[in-house]
BALOBA-1460 file (C-alpha; in Angstrom, 3 decimals):
// residues 111
<rec num="1" residu="m" x="52.506" y="-42.759" z="-16.617"/>
<rec num="2" residu="k" x="54.605" y="-40.485" z="-14.793"/>
<rec num="3" residu="r" x="53.258" y="-36.956" z="-13.092"/>
<rec num="4" residu="y" x="55.215" y="-34.016" z="-13.089"/>
<rec num="5" residu="c" x="54.173" y="-31.197" z="-10.675"/>
<rec num="6" residu="q" x="55.364" y="-27.331" z="-11.523"/>
<rec num="7" residu="t" x="54.534" y="-24.103" z="-10.024"/>
<rec num="8" residu="l" x="55.184" y="-20.254" z="-11.554"/>
<rec num="9" residu="d" x="54.495" y="-16.864" z="-10.459"/>
<rec num="10" residu="l" x="52.824" y="-14.789" z="-13.105"/>
<rec num="11" residu="r" x="53.261" y="-10.890" z="-12.482"/>
<rec num="12" residu="d" x="50.990" y="-9.612" z="-10.015"/>
<rec num="13" residu="d" x="49.120" y="-7.432" z="-12.384"/>
<rec num="14" residu="p" x="44.701" y="-8.217" z="-12.885"/>
<rec num="15" residu="q" x="45.237" y="-7.553" z="-16.245"/>
<rec num="16" residu="l" x="47.870" y="-9.551" z="-17.452"/>
<rec num="17" residu="i" x="46.651" y="-12.527" z="-15.362"/>
<rec num="18" residu="d" x="43.248" y="-11.877" z="-16.955"/>
<rec num="19" residu="q" x="45.350" y="-11.946" z="-20.652"/>
<rec num="20" residu="y" x="47.025" y="-14.435" z="-19.580"/>
<rec num="21" residu="i" x="44.031" y="-17.151" z="-18.536"/>
<rec num="22" residu="e" x="42.141" y="-15.996" z="-21.983"/>
<rec num="23" residu="a" x="45.461" y="-16.805" z="-23.973"/>
<rec num="24" residu="h" x="44.958" y="-20.295" z="-22.580"/>
<rec num="25" residu="a" x="41.360" y="-21.017" z="-23.469"/>
<rec num="26" residu="h" x="43.118" y="-20.732" z="-27.110"/>
<rec num="27" residu="v" x="46.069" y="-22.336" z="-26.805"/>
<rec num="28" residu="w" x="47.511" y="-22.452" z="-30.675"/>
<rec num="29" residu="p" x="47.128" y="-25.977" z="-32.195"/>
<rec num="30" residu="e" x="50.686" y="-26.484" z="-32.675"/>
<rec num="31" residu="i" x="51.417" y="-26.236" z="-29.052"/>
<rec num="32" residu="q" x="48.951" y="-28.769" z="-28.267"/>
<rec num="33" residu="a" x="50.438" y="-30.961" z="-30.845"/>
<rec num="34" residu="g" x="53.905" y="-30.566" z="-29.869"/>
<rec num="35" residu="i" x="52.957" y="-31.418" z="-26.142"/>
<rec num="36" residu="r" x="51.390" y="-34.486" z="-27.266"/>
<rec num="37" residu="e" x="54.193" y="-35.343" z="-29.813"/>
<rec num="38" residu="v" x="56.856" y="-35.585" z="-27.153"/>
<rec num="39" residu="g" x="54.685" y="-37.658" z="-24.837"/>
<rec num="40" residu="i" x="52.586" y="-35.643" z="-22.471"/>
<rec num="41" residu="l" x="49.239" y="-37.170" z="-22.200"/>
<rec num="42" residu="d" x="47.518" y="-34.460" z="-19.745"/>
<rec num="43" residu="m" x="48.231" y="-31.151" z="-18.800"/>
<rec num="44" residu="q" x="46.431" y="-28.829" z="-16.361"/>
<rec num="45" residu="i" x="47.279" y="-25.274" z="-14.970"/>
<rec num="46" residu="w" x="45.629" y="-24.112" z="-11.685"/>
<rec num="47" residu="r" x="45.839" y="-20.485" z="-10.544"/>
<rec num="48" residu="l" x="45.331" y="-19.103" z="-7.256"/>
<rec num="49" residu="g" x="46.119" y="-15.699" z="-7.602"/>
<rec num="50" residu="n" x="48.870" y="-15.064" z="-9.565"/>
<rec num="51" residu="r" x="50.503" y="-18.589" z="-8.544"/>
<rec num="52" residu="l" x="50.051" y="-21.224" z="-10.782"/>
<rec num="53" residu="f" x="50.390" y="-24.805" z="-10.463"/>
<rec num="54" residu="m" x="50.652" y="-27.456" z="-13.400"/>
<rec num="55" residu="i" x="49.946" y="-31.320" z="-13.815"/>
<rec num="56" residu="m" x="51.815" y="-33.023" z="-16.336"/>
<rec num="57" residu="d" x="50.780" y="-36.514" z="-16.892"/>
<rec num="58" residu="t" x="53.563" y="-38.484" z="-19.550"/>
<rec num="59" residu="v" x="53.951" y="-41.708" z="-20.648"/>
<rec num="60" residu="d" x="56.571" y="-44.099" z="-19.039"/>
<rec num="61" residu="d" x="59.742" y="-43.323" z="-20.869"/>
<rec num="62" residu="f" x="59.307" y="-39.530" z="-20.890"/>
<rec num="63" residu="d" x="62.557" y="-37.826" z="-20.006"/>
<rec num="64" residu="f" x="62.073" y="-34.487" z="-18.631"/>
<rec num="65" residu="e" x="65.326" y="-32.641" z="-19.714"/>
<rec num="66" residu="a" x="65.815" y="-34.480" z="-23.332"/>
<rec num="67" residu="d" x="62.146" y="-34.380" z="-23.785"/>
<rec num="68" residu="s" x="61.219" y="-30.415" z="-22.992"/>
<rec num="69" residu="a" x="64.630" y="-29.607" z="-24.966"/>
<rec num="70" residu="r" x="62.653" y="-31.425" z="-28.064"/>
<rec num="71" residu="l" x="59.262" y="-29.579" z="-27.175"/>
<rec num="72" residu="a" x="61.420" y="-26.230" z="-27.274"/>
<rec num="73" residu="t" x="62.203" y="-26.551" z="-30.663"/>
<rec num="74" residu="l" x="58.905" y="-27.809" z="-32.444"/>
<rec num="75" residu="p" x="56.505" y="-25.409" z="-34.704"/>
<rec num="76" residu="r" x="55.650" y="-22.396" z="-32.630"/>
<rec num="77" residu="q" x="57.138" y="-23.099" z="-29.124"/>
<rec num="78" residu="q" x="59.295" y="-20.697" z="-28.806"/>
<rec num="79" residu="e" x="56.867" y="-17.917" z="-30.205"/>
<rec num="80" residu="w" x="54.390" y="-19.193" z="-27.645"/>
<rec num="81" residu="e" x="56.918" y="-18.852" z="-24.979"/>
<rec num="82" residu="a" x="57.905" y="-15.357" z="-26.070"/>
<rec num="83" residu="y" x="54.212" y="-14.476" z="-25.834"/>
<rec num="84" residu="v" x="53.220" y="-16.020" z="-22.822"/>
<rec num="85" residu="a" x="56.936" y="-14.798" z="-21.193"/>
<rec num="86" residu="r" x="55.175" y="-10.913" z="-20.536"/>
<rec num="87" residu="f" x="52.595" y="-12.258" z="-18.247"/>
<rec num="88" residu="q" x="55.145" y="-14.133" z="-16.231"/>
<rec num="89" residu="g" x="57.099" y="-12.958" z="-12.987"/>
<rec num="90" residu="c" x="60.419" y="-15.024" z="-14.295"/>
<rec num="91" residu="d" x="63.265" y="-14.053" z="-16.473"/>
<rec num="92" residu="p" x="61.661" y="-13.618" z="-19.776"/>
<rec num="93" residu="d" x="64.652" y="-14.980" z="-21.974"/>
<rec num="94" residu="a" x="64.584" y="-18.422" z="-19.505"/>
<rec num="95" residu="p" x="63.395" y="-21.497" z="-21.335"/>
<rec num="96" residu="s" x="60.079" y="-23.022" z="-20.257"/>
<rec num="97" residu="t" x="61.997" y="-25.509" z="-17.917"/>
<rec num="98" residu="g" x="63.556" y="-22.679" z="-16.017"/>
<rec num="99" residu="k" x="60.660" y="-20.701" z="-15.673"/>
<rec num="100" residu="w" x="58.796" y="-23.644" z="-14.305"/>
<rec num="101" residu="k" x="59.684" y="-24.692" z="-11.113"/>
<rec num="102" residu="r" x="59.317" y="-28.380" z="-10.736"/>
<rec num="103" residu="m" x="58.139" y="-29.614" z="-7.304"/>
<rec num="104" residu="e" x="59.076" y="-32.339" z="-4.768"/>
<rec num="105" residu="q" x="55.866" y="-34.915" z="-4.261"/>
<rec num="106" residu="i" x="56.010" y="-35.200" z="-0.168"/>
<rec num="107" residu="f" x="53.255" y="-37.348" z="0.647"/>
<rec num="108" residu="q" x="50.509" y="-39.427" z="-0.882"/>
<rec num="109" residu="l" x="47.359" y="-40.666" z="0.322"/>
<rec num="110" residu="e" x="47.506" y="-44.366" z="-1.649"/>
<rec num="111" residu="k" x="50.267" y="-45.525" z="-3.695"/>
């Protein structure tokens, strides 16, 4: 299994943040199916204020660039990206990989 950690800032507006949280309480079935189809086993998003942190566990042969690009072509993915872009504090026309910034692991207690 591979793990990717990413961060993204939402627009600093409490109403928009609440709407973003609500949207993620009801993620469209096609979005969840697409995530699984490309080899993502688990995905979690955590929040502190307007800062988001995503943990993404994938199959061993997951290729971040190729599989993320394939995910973007699956049903309703572009529609979902456009929908959530209004909450995000980044270029709304950027692909998901341009919005979410991959983080570098600098410590692990046990390997």
